[in-house]
BALO-534925 format. One record per residue (C-alpha): residue in one letter; x, y, z. Coordinates in nm, 4 decimals, decimal comma. Example, Ala and Ser with C-alpha at 12.3 -4.5 7.8 and 13.67 -1.06 7.14 Angstrom:
<pts>
+------+----------+----------+----------+
! type !       c1 !       c2 !       c3 !
+------+----------+----------+----------+
!    a !   1,2300 !  -0,4500 !   0,7800 !
!    s !   1,3670 !  -0,1060 !   0,7140 !
+------+----------+----------+----------+
</pts>
This chain:
<pts>
+------+----------+----------+----------+
! type !       c1 !       c2 !       c3 !
+------+----------+----------+----------+
!    m !  -6,1111 !  -3,4234 !   3,4665 !
!    e !  -5,9338 !  -3,0857 !   3,4572 !
!    f !  -5,6879 !  -3,0430 !   3,1710 !
!    s !  -5,3889 !  -2,8086 !   3,1968 !
!    s !  -5,3892 !  -2,5143 !   2,9577 !
!    n !  -5,0143 !  -2,5668 !   2,9122 !
!    s !  -5,0513 !  -2,9263 !   2,7931 !
!    v !  -5,0916 !  -3,0156 !   2,4261 !
!    v !  -5,1362 !  -3,3824 !   2,5224 !
!    q !  -5,2788 !  -3,5105 !   2,8487 !
!    l !  -5,3810 !  -3,8694 !   2,9294 !
!    q !  -5,5312 !  -4,0101 !   3,2456 !
!    k !  -5,5815 !  -4,3821 !   3,3136 !
!    v !  -5,5891 !  -4,4687 !   2,9431 !
!    s !  -5,5903 !  -4,8278 !   2,8171 !
!    i !  -5,4786 !  -4,9182 !   2,4639 !
!    f !  -5,6130 !  -5,2260 !   2,2879 !
!    q !  -5,5224 !  -5,4449 !   1,9928 !
!    e !  -5,8539 !  -5,6079 !   1,9070 !
!    v !  -5,9653 !  -5,7534 !   2,2442 !
!    n !  -5,6179 !  -5,7603 !   2,4017 !
!    t !  -5,5026 !  -5,4847 !   2,6377 !
!    i !  -5,1469 !  -5,3866 !   2,5478 !
!    l !  -5,1137 !  -5,0734 !   2,7646 !
!    a !  -5,3085 !  -4,9929 !   3,0819 !
!    e !  -5,3313 !  -4,7077 !   3,3331 !
!    v !  -5,1410 !  -4,4720 !   3,1028 !
!    s !  -5,1174 !  -4,1195 !   3,2460 !
!    f !  -4,8828 !  -3,8490 !   3,1198 !
!    a !  -4,8807 !  -3,4967 !   2,9799 !
!    i !  -4,6758 !  -3,3238 !   2,7106 !
!    e !  -4,6385 !  -2,9494 !   2,7493 !
!    k !  -4,6346 !  -2,6838 !   2,4801 !
!    g !  -4,2994 !  -2,6843 !   2,3019 !
!    e !  -4,1761 !  -3,0045 !   2,4685 !
!    f !  -3,9803 !  -3,2783 !   2,2858 !
!    v !  -4,0483 !  -3,6323 !   2,4093 !
!    y !  -3,9271 !  -3,9708 !   2,2841 !
!    l !  -4,1455 !  -4,2820 !   2,2832 !
!    v !  -3,9533 !  -4,6091 !   2,3016 !
!    g !  -4,0218 !  -4,9763 !   2,3565 !
!    r !  -3,9800 !  -5,3144 !   2,1932 !
!    t !  -4,1689 !  -5,4053 !   1,8782 !
!    g !  -4,5251 !  -5,4891 !   1,9778 !
!    s !  -4,5082 !  -5,2966 !   2,3047 !
!    g !  -4,7793 !  -5,0516 !   2,1960 !
!    k !  -4,5905 !  -4,7469 !   2,0656 !
!    s !  -4,7674 !  -4,7203 !   1,7306 !
!    s !  -5,1059 !  -4,8027 !   1,8815 !
!    l !  -5,0563 !  -4,5269 !   2,1396 !
!    l !  -4,9700 !  -4,2763 !   1,8677 !
!    k !  -5,2683 !  -4,3843 !   1,6561 !
!    t !  -5,4940 !  -4,3354 !   1,9558 !
!    l !  -5,3586 !  -3,9847 !   2,0084 !
!    y !  -5,4358 !  -3,8797 !   1,6507 !
!    a !  -5,7736 !  -4,0593 !   1,6580 !
!    d !  -5,6922 !  -4,3378 !   1,4145 !
!    l !  -5,7820 !  -4,5881 !   1,6876 !
!    p !  -6,0766 !  -4,5333 !   1,9247 !
!    l !  -6,0103 !  -4,4591 !   2,2903 !
!    k !  -6,2373 !  -4,6891 !   2,4909 !
!    v !  -6,0947 !  -4,6582 !   2,8431 !
!    g !  -5,9640 !  -4,3451 !   3,0133 !
!    t !  -5,9611 !  -3,9765 !   2,9237 !
!    a !  -5,7320 !  -3,7887 !   2,6876 !
!    q !  -5,6997 !  -3,4451 !   2,5393 !
!    v !  -5,4897 !  -3,3637 !   2,2319 !
!    a !  -5,4602 !  -3,0099 !   2,0946 !
!    g !  -5,7780 !  -2,9106 !   2,2756 !
!    f !  -5,9854 !  -3,2090 !   2,1596 !
!    n !  -6,1251 !  -3,4703 !   2,3976 !
!    i !  -6,0122 !  -3,7899 !   2,2268 !
!    h !  -6,2324 !  -4,0106 !   2,4451 !
!    a !  -6,5410 !  -3,8237 !   2,3217 !
!    i !  -6,4400 !  -3,7321 !   1,9651 !
!    n !  -6,6615 !  -3,8339 !   1,6736 !
!    w !  -6,5532 !  -3,8916 !   1,3149 !
!    s !  -6,6836 !  -3,5539 !   1,1983 !
!    q !  -6,4421 !  -3,3818 !   1,4395 !
!    v !  -6,1318 !  -3,5812 !   1,3416 !
!    p !  -6,0432 !  -3,3612 !   1,0391 !
!    y !  -6,0437 !  -3,0573 !   1,2703 !
!    l !  -5,8096 !  -3,2356 !   1,5127 !
!    r !  -5,5789 !  -3,3228 !   1,2225 !
!    r !  -5,5557 !  -2,9542 !   1,1285 !
!    k !  -5,3972 !  -2,8819 !   1,4680 !
!    i !  -5,1472 !  -3,1687 !   1,4709 !
!    g !  -4,8865 !  -3,3059 !   1,2298 !
!    i !  -4,8149 !  -3,6729 !   1,1595 !
!    v !  -4,4820 !  -3,8021 !   1,0245 !
!    f !  -4,4757 !  -4,1641 !   0,9088 !
!    q !  -4,1773 !  -4,3949 !   0,8622 !
!    d !  -4,3019 !  -4,5130 !   0,5212 !
!    f !  -4,3677 !  -4,1585 !   0,3938 !
!    q !  -4,7190 !  -4,2244 !   0,2522 !
!    l !  -4,6672 !  -3,9773 !  -0,0316 !
!    l !  -4,8861 !  -3,9819 !  -0,3430 !
!    f !  -4,6472 !  -4,1019 !  -0,6128 !
!    d !  -4,8692 !  -4,0026 !  -0,9049 !
!    r !  -4,8223 !  -3,6290 !  -0,8428 !
!    s !  -4,5480 !  -3,3762 !  -0,7760 !
!    v !  -4,4206 !  -3,2671 !  -0,4365 !
!    s !  -4,6163 !  -2,9433 !  -0,4680 !
!    d !  -4,9349 !  -3,1294 !  -0,5597 !
!    n !  -4,8880 !  -3,3629 !  -0,2627 !
!    l !  -4,8884 !  -3,0615 !  -0,0339 !
!    r !  -5,1694 !  -2,8886 !  -0,2225 !
!    f !  -5,3851 !  -3,1998 !  -0,1764 !
!    v !  -5,3488 !  -3,1755 !   0,2033 !
!    l !  -5,4236 !  -2,8040 !   0,2143 !
!    k !  -5,7353 !  -2,8471 !   0,0014 !
!    a !  -5,8474 !  -3,1380 !   0,2209 !
!    t !  -5,8094 !  -2,9232 !   0,5336 !
!    g !  -6,0139 !  -2,6331 !   0,4046 !
!    w !  -5,7727 !  -2,4026 !   0,2208 !
!    k !  -5,9395 !  -2,2374 !  -0,0810 !
!    d !  -5,7302 !  -1,9373 !  -0,1878 !
!    n !  -5,4838 !  -2,0596 !  -0,4530 !
!    s !  -5,2351 !  -1,7784 !  -0,3935 !
!    k !  -5,2256 !  -1,8537 !  -0,0202 !
!    i !  -5,1884 !  -2,2253 !  -0,0962 !
!    k !  -4,8948 !  -2,1558 !  -0,3276 !
!    n !  -4,7273 !  -1,9319 !  -0,0707 !
!    r !  -4,7733 !  -2,1821 !   0,2124 !
!    i !  -4,6270 !  -2,4650 !   0,0032 !
!    s !  -4,3260 !  -2,2481 !  -0,0767 !
!    e !  -4,2823 !  -2,1598 !   0,2916 !
!    v !  -4,2816 !  -2,5163 !   0,4230 !
!    l !  -4,0556 !  -2,6491 !   0,1461 !
!    m !  -3,8067 !  -2,3711 !   0,2187 !
!    r !  -3,8230 !  -2,4531 !   0,5878 !
!    v !  -3,7215 !  -2,8171 !   0,5258 !
!    g !  -3,4554 !  -2,7230 !   0,2702 !
!    l !  -3,6417 !  -2,8400 !  -0,0413 !
!    d !  -3,7512 !  -2,5147 !  -0,2026 !
!    s !  -3,6154 !  -2,6337 !  -0,5403 !
!    a !  -3,8044 !  -2,9652 !  -0,5313 !
!    a !  -4,1632 !  -2,8406 !  -0,5694 !
!    n !  -4,2067 !  -2,9708 !  -0,9237 !
!    k !  -4,0247 !  -3,3007 !  -0,8757 !
!    m !  -4,2031 !  -3,6334 !  -0,8445 !
!    p !  -4,1468 !  -3,8292 !  -0,5221 !
!    h !  -3,9567 !  -4,1067 !  -0,7021 !
!    q !  -3,6999 !  -3,8473 !  -0,8131 !
!    l !  -3,6082 !  -3,7777 !  -0,4503 !
!    s !  -3,3822 !  -3,9662 !  -0,2106 !
!    g !  -3,5267 !  -4,1291 !   0,1015 !
!    g !  -3,4085 !  -3,8383 !   0,3149 !
!    e !  -3,5641 !  -3,5867 !   0,0767 !
!    q !  -3,8920 !  -3,7777 !   0,0773 !
!    q !  -3,8954 !  -3,7689 !   0,4569 !
!    r !  -3,8387 !  -3,3931 !   0,4431 !
!    v !  -4,1437 !  -3,3648 !   0,2181 !
!    v !  -4,3411 !  -3,5640 !   0,4765 !
!    i !  -4,2239 !  -3,3242 !   0,7482 !
!    a !  -4,3183 !  -3,0277 !   0,5283 !
!    r !  -4,6622 !  -3,1823 !   0,4818 !
!    a !  -4,6979 !  -3,2190 !   0,8593 !
!    l !  -4,6095 !  -2,8513 !   0,9087 !
!    l !  -4,8623 !  -2,7112 !   0,6585 !
!    n !  -5,1255 !  -2,6143 !   0,9149 !
!    e !  -4,8786 !  -2,4914 !   1,1793 !
!    p !  -4,9473 !  -2,7758 !   1,4242 !
!    v !  -4,9097 !  -2,7451 !   1,7994 !
!    i !  -4,7550 !  -3,0949 !   1,8075 !
!    l !  -4,5930 !  -3,3402 !   1,5668 !
!    f !  -4,6427 !  -3,7137 !   1,6137 !
!    a !  -4,3517 !  -3,8940 !   1,4459 !
!    d !  -4,3555 !  -4,2751 !   1,4183 !
!    e !  -3,9985 !  -4,4007 !   1,3569 !
!    p !  -3,9252 !  -4,1115 !   1,1157 !
!    t !  -3,5602 !  -4,2134 !   1,0702 !
!    g !  -3,6182 !  -4,5898 !   1,0631 !
!    n !  -3,5498 !  -4,6245 !   0,6900 !
!    l !  -3,2666 !  -4,3725 !   0,6687 !
!    d !  -2,8890 !  -4,4062 !   0,6901 !
!    p !  -2,6976 !  -4,2378 !   0,9755 !
!    d !  -2,5903 !  -3,9254 !   0,7837 !
!    v !  -2,9434 !  -3,8585 !   0,6607 !
!    t !  -3,0810 !  -3,9348 !   1,0072 !
!    q !  -2,8628 !  -3,6615 !   1,1565 !
!    g !  -3,0019 !  -3,4069 !   0,9104 !
!    i !  -3,3605 !  -3,5078 !   0,9872 !
!    m !  -3,2976 !  -3,4870 !   1,3617 !
!    e !  -3,1445 !  -3,1417 !   1,3277 !
!    l !  -3,4581 !  -3,0381 !   1,1382 !
!    f !  -3,6764 !  -3,1754 !   1,4193 !
!    q !  -3,4688 !  -2,9827 !   1,6740 !
!    e !  -3,5179 !  -2,6627 !   1,4736 !
!    i !  -3,8940 !  -2,7209 !   1,4489 !
!    n !  -3,9123 !  -2,7890 !   1,8219 !
!    n !  -3,7062 !  -2,4793 !   1,9042 !
!    s !  -3,9622 !  -2,2720 !   1,7140 !
!    g !  -4,2307 !  -2,3858 !   1,9595 !
!    t !  -4,3849 !  -2,7010 !   1,8136 !
!    a !  -4,4074 !  -2,9942 !   2,0558 !
!    i !  -4,2864 !  -3,3335 !   1,9272 !
!    l !  -4,3625 !  -3,6897 !   2,0347 !
!    m !  -4,1266 !  -3,9187 !   1,8441 !
!    a !  -4,1221 !  -4,2981 !   1,8503 !
!    t !  -3,7756 !  -4,4408 !   1,7852 !
!    h !  -3,5588 !  -4,7508 !   1,8217 !
!    n !  -3,2380 !  -4,5560 !   1,7640 !
!    h !  -3,0096 !  -4,5481 !   2,0712 !
!    h !  -2,7715 !  -4,3054 !   1,8997 !
!    i !  -3,0489 !  -4,0467 !   1,8637 !
!    l !  -3,1328 !  -4,0737 !   2,2334 !
!    k !  -2,7676 !  -4,0209 !   2,3281 !
!    r !  -2,6944 !  -3,7395 !   2,0823 !
!    y !  -3,0181 !  -3,5483 !   2,1396 !
!    p !  -3,1201 !  -3,6313 !   2,4975 !
!    r !  -3,4765 !  -3,5440 !   2,5967 !
!    r !  -3,7512 !  -3,6838 !   2,8177 !
!    i !  -3,8397 !  -4,0468 !   2,7374 !
!    l !  -4,1641 !  -4,2439 !   2,7625 !
!    k !  -4,1058 !  -4,6206 !   2,7542 !
!    c !  -4,3703 !  -4,8826 !   2,6748 !
!    e !  -4,2838 !  -5,1897 !   2,8823 !
!    r !  -4,4908 !  -5,4808 !   3,0097 !
!    g !  -4,8212 !  -5,3070 !   2,9582 !
!    r !  -4,7172 !  -4,9798 !   3,1227 !
!    v !  -4,5745 !  -4,6470 !   3,0078 !
!    l !  -4,2743 !  -4,5424 !   3,2151 !
!    d !  -4,1739 !  -4,1752 !   3,2267 !
!    s !  -3,8102 !  -4,0670 !   3,2642 !
!    a !  -3,9318 !  -3,7456 !   3,4284 !
!    k !  -4,0656 !  -3,9549 !   3,7180 !
!    e !  -3,8528 !  -4,2699 !   3,7351 !
!    t !  -3,5274 !  -4,4252 !   3,6187 !
!    f !  -3,5308 !  -4,7196 !   3,3798 !
!    d !  -3,2981 !  -4,9187 !   3,1561 !
!    l !  -3,2766 !  -4,8552 !   2,7818 !
!    v !  -3,0564 !  -5,1480 !   2,6783 !
!    d !  -3,1518 !  -5,4827 !   2,5247 !
!    g !  -3,3770 !  -5,3569 !   2,2442 !
!    f !  -3,5554 !  -5,1188 !   2,4821 !
+------+----------+----------+----------+
</pts>
């Protein structure tokens, strides 16, 4: 299969499984450099499993896929850390280390992805915290931050290695509307700077306020708003 040099994600005839059950089949789509795409669908429709497949947390058994220059269908576990250096992952439940400061959370990731120079590590941490509006929070513990601030730390963590794409799984799911707006404005800013984003969401208001291309998981397929029209009511 020929992959486009302009695509940061490209899938062809991919099937996604939960144990032995096929939940998505014949999935083919591409995400271009700097593109912002939503991923929607009812609970259990395969959104999270699709995202996990793209960042190699679940194996790809059927079909071909490339993410950030890596062939996901052929990747081995020794290559996964290198893939993760080129992408960012934003989780709904934050997954911060609560026994250490914000700065040490970020330092842990940089060390794990090969950074060795302490002065460069310090500078990079300062840069990403400033970018998400938390430059004064470096020495705070996660429990001292609000939910919105914790999510900003998670976004900062995802930006550490200057990823070509962010995968965000319901990043505003636990946040109130005012905080959600701030997080979405931050995502828009990150996207405008050239980072592609694939964001799973259940939030209709986000889709209306910040309209972009939509991928919808429905009845074992992935529908693409760039190619067809579909309904977004009734819980997606």
